[in-house]
N, C-alpha and C positions, 0 to 999 in steps of 0.2 A: 709540565705546567698545565693545569686544567682549571676550568671555572669552578668556583666554590659550589659544593653541593651537587655536582654532576655525578650521575650514576656511572660507575666504572666496572669493567670486568675484573676478574680475579687477577691480582698482580703477583709477580714472582717475589720470593723472599728477598729482602734487602733492596728492593726497588724504591728509589727516592721520588717522592711526588710532592709537588708544591700546589696548593690550592690558592687561587687568587680571585679577586673580584672582577678583574678585567684582563683577559688573556692578551689582548693587543697591547695594552699599556705595559704589561709585564714583559712581553717580548721586546718592546722598545727599551725598557729599563735594562734588560739583560744585554742587549746589543750595545747600549751606551757604556755599561760596566766593562764589557770586553774591550771596547774601543779605547777606554781610558787606561788600559794596561800597556798601551803602546805609545812611545814617545817618538812618533814619526810624523812627517808632514801629511796632512789629510785635507782634501778639498771637496767641496760639494758643487754640483752642476745642476742648475734648474733652468726654467724658461719654457716658453710656449713651443718653440721649434729649435732644432739643432742640439738638443741636450745630448743625445746619444753620440752623435758625430763628434761634438766637442769633448765629451767624456773619453771617447776612443783616442782622440788626438792628445789630450792631457795624459792619458795612460801611457801612450807611446813615449812621451817626453820623460815621464817619471821613470820608465823602464830603462832609460839610458844609464841610471846609476845602480840598477839591480832589480830584483823581483818587485813588482808593484801590483797591488790589488786594485781591481776595477770592477764595477758593476757589470754583471752579465745578464743578457736577456732583458726581460721587463721587470727586474727586481728593484724597482724604484719607488715602491710604496711602503706603507707602514708594516707590511710583512716582509717584503723583499729587502729593505734597507738593513734591518737587524740581521737577517740571514746572511747578507753580504758581509757585514761587519764580523760575524762569527767566523768568517774565513780568514781573518787576519792571523798571521803566524809570525814567529820571530824573524824569519828571513825577509819579510817585506820591508822595503826601504821607504815606501810612501803608498798612498791610496787615493783614488778618486771615486767618489760616490755620486751616482745620479739620483736626484730627488724629483719625483713627480707628484701631481695632485689633480683632483677634480672638484675640490670644495675648499672653502676657507678653513684655516686652522691646521691643515695637513702639513704644509711646509714648515710651519712653526714647530710642530711636534718632531718632524724628521730632522730639522736643524738641531734641535736639542739632543737628539739621539746621536747624530754624527759628530757634533761639536767640531766643525771644520776650522782649520787655520786660515783657509781662503775659500771664498764662495763667489760664484758668478751666476747671474741671470742672463742667459744668452740674448733673449728678446721677449717682448710682450706683444702678443698677437691674439686674435680671437681663438679661444679654445675652451672647451667644457662650459659653454655659455649656459647650458641647461642648469648647471649648479652655481655658476658665478655671476650670471646676469648681464654683465657688461664688460667692456674692455678695461674700464677702471677697476672692476671687480677682479679681473685677472691680474692686473698690476698689483693690487693690494695683497692678493693671495700669494703671488710669487715673491713680493717684497717682504714677506714674513721672514725669509732667509736673512736679509740684511738687518732687519730689526732685531733678530736674535743674536747677531754677531757683534761683539764689543771690543774693548781694548785688547791689544795684542793680536788681533786677527786682521785680515785684509779683505775688503769687498772689492770685487772686480766689476767695474761699471761700464755698461755699453753707452758710450757718449753719443751715439747716433740715435738711440731709441728715445722717443718723445716722453715716455712715461717712467723709464727706469731711474734717471737721475733724481727724480723726486723721491723715489723709494730709498735711495741712498741717504737722503737727509734724515731718515728715521734711524740711522745706525751711528754708533760711536766708534766703529772700526776705522782702521786706516783705509785709504781709498786709492785704487789704481784704475785709470780709465783706458778704454780701448775703442777702436773704431776708425772711421775715415775722417772724423773731425780733426781740424788743424791742431787743436790743443790736446788731443788724446795723448796720454802717456805712451801707449803702444799703438802706433798709427799704421793702418793699412794704406800704403802709398799707391800701389798699383797692382793690377791683376792681368796676367797674360795667359789666355786660355790656349790649351794644346789639344783641343778635340777630346777624343776618348782617352787620351794619355794624361789628362789632368790639367794642371795649370802651374804657373809660377806666381806666387804672391810675394810682394816685397813689403816688409814690415820695418818701420823706423822706431828705434828706441834709443833715448839718450844721444840723439844726434847722428846715430849710425844706422845705415840701411842694411837689412838682412834679407836677401832673396831666398825663398823657400820653394823647392819643387814638390808640389803636392800631388799625390795619386788619387785625387778626388775631382769629380766634375761639378760644375755649378759654381758661378761666381760667389753665391752666398756662402759657400764652404770656405772661401778665403776669409770671410768675416769670422766664421767659427774657428779657423786656424789662428786668427789674431787673438780671439778670446782665449784659446788654449795657451798661446804664447804668454799672454798676460798672467794667466793663472799660475803657470809654472814659475814665472819671475816672482810672483807673490810668495811662492813656496820656497824661494831661495835658489832656484835653478838658474843657470847662466843662459845668455842668449845663444851661445854655441850649442848647448844641450837642447834648447828649444828647437833649433833648426834641425839638428840630428834626429830628434824624436819625430818631429812633424814629417820629415822626409821618409821615415820608416812606417808611418801610420797607414793603415789600410781601411777602406770603407767597410761599414757594417752591413750585414745581410739585409737585403730588400730596402736599402736606402740609396737611391740613385746608383745602383750597381749596373754597369754596362756589360751585357752578355751577348754572345753571338746567337742569333736566331736561325731558323730554318730558311732556306731559299735566299741566302745572302742578306737577310734582314738583321739589323741591330736592335736589341731590346734594352730599354732602360727600365730595370726592375725597381720601382719605388712604391711598392704596394704595402709597405709596413704601416703607414698611417697618412692622414691627410687633414688639413684644414685650409681655409682660404689662402693664407699667406704661403704655406708650403706648396699649394697647387700653383700659385703664381710663379714661385721660384722654379718649380719643376718645368713649367712650360717655357720659361726663359732659357733654362738649361737645354731643353730639347732643341731649341733653335741653334744652339752653338755646336751641335753634333751632326747636323745635316750637311752632307757633302754634295757637290754637283752631281746631278742625276738621281738624287734621292729626295724623299719627301718626309716632312714631319707628320707623324701619325700619333694619335692619342687614344688610349682606352682609359676613360675617367669614370670612377665609381663614386658612390655616395660619400659625402663628408658627414660624419656622425657627431652628435652632441653639440650642435650649433645653436640649439634653443629656438626661440620664436622666429628668428630671422633666417632659418635654414633654407627656405624656398627661395628667398631673395638672393642668398649667396650662391645657390646652384644656378639661378637664372643669370647672375652676373658672370659666373664662370662660363656658361654657355655662350654668352655674348662675346667674351674675351677670346675663347679658344678658336673662334672663326678666323681670327687673324694670325693664329699661331700654328695651326695644323691643317693639312689638306684633307685629312680623313679622320673621322672621330667616331668612336663607339662609346655611348653613354651606358652606364650599368647601375641598376638599382632604382627603387621607387622615387627617391628624391631627385635623382639625375634626370628624370623625365622633364623637369623644369629647365634644366640646362639644354636638353635636346630641342625644346620648343624655341629657345632663344638663340640657337646657334646659327640658323639661317644658312645651312650648308647644303640643303636639298638632299640629293641622293648620296652625298659624300658623308652623311651622318646618319646614325640609327640609334635606337634605344632598345635595351634588353633588360630582362630581369632574370635570365638564366645564362650560364656561361656557354653551354654548348651551342645555342643559336648565335651567340656573339662571335664565337670562334669560326663558325660556319660562314657567317657573313664577312668577317674581316679577312680571313686567310686568303681567299682567291683574289682579293683586291690589293694585296701587298705585292710590291715589286722589289727586286734586288736593290740594295743601297737605301731602302726606306729605314727610318729610325722610329721605333714605336715606344712611346712612353706609356707605362702601365702604372696607374696611381689611384688609390682610394684609401678610405679608412680601413683599419685592420679587420674590422668585422665583415667586410665585403669579400674577403678571401680571394683577392684577384691574383694571388700566386698561381691559381689554376689556369688563368689566361697565359701567364708567363710560361708555365709548363707546356702548354699547347704550342706556343710560338717557338719554343726552344727544343722541344722534343725530350723534355726531362720530366721527372716526377714532381708533382706539386707537393710542397712541404713548406712549413714556415721557416725552415733553415735552422731551427733551434733558437733563433734570435727574435723574440717578439716581446 
């Protein structure tokens, strides 16, 4: 498939070539056509944070019945979604497709390609504000999923989010709610953290409580698990299958992964991406892993694509981290604002290169310290993780 009128090299005899006006639209149409060949449950996962973790959790539940297709890596855009759908094969019993965006209209187009039987928006929080302008702009863009879903499908609605229920009103689909709210159809009742071993989340549905042992850290991931539980129910899975799948689910690369560092240090590798809300959640998680004799330490890099308010958000983060960590290294030009507002004296420093950051941080670390490493993907802070763990820096293939 090529753009109409494009100059091409010599092609072999019998080679089939389609000329189209818009290759991106053509790719989406082909993906939709292939998807429609399969009569299996398919769901879509969108939202500002937690998409990939929720997708992994849903995928683990779907796999309790057999091979299930799920999005890999960062294939959640108008190229990646059709390419993911092309991987559908007859042996697949179900599929979960992650959908992402950075501008209005993108989720609408992706939902039309995926044609999901169930869809969830995990949460609406500040993201891609350069292209979306405001939090309401984010809500409207994410809400395109619900607007595109109609009779015979189910939207899975976060009852705790202040903006998502209004987006649900734009849909003619069936509705299933989740969250901590008393009236949620799938309710997160309690969370018991187990340090680096994860947590036990208790979910209530139809009057019965279901304890789930999760191999994920961070209380916010209990909410993601509740979302996954609800999505699977919407696709016709049983509560027993939900528990079995969630307990088998594993964290995705560079998303709150707990790894052993050099010198008796524990490292939380969360350098896949960052925005203000996920930074807050990661810092809260950091505090749950510190044991007696250890300290909370943070390496925080720039949060990208925040638009006009980016410096204010970095300043807010700096002011907040002072109460969350004993030692902080800020990284990147925007993070200079956070350093200025941290007020940690010699216990904080700012860097624009990885090598001096590591040289400053390493001798200050002690056994039992827990180090959170987090930034937007473009900051490539996996290099810091590699230095702290004695491994090779790579994206892990999952980005």
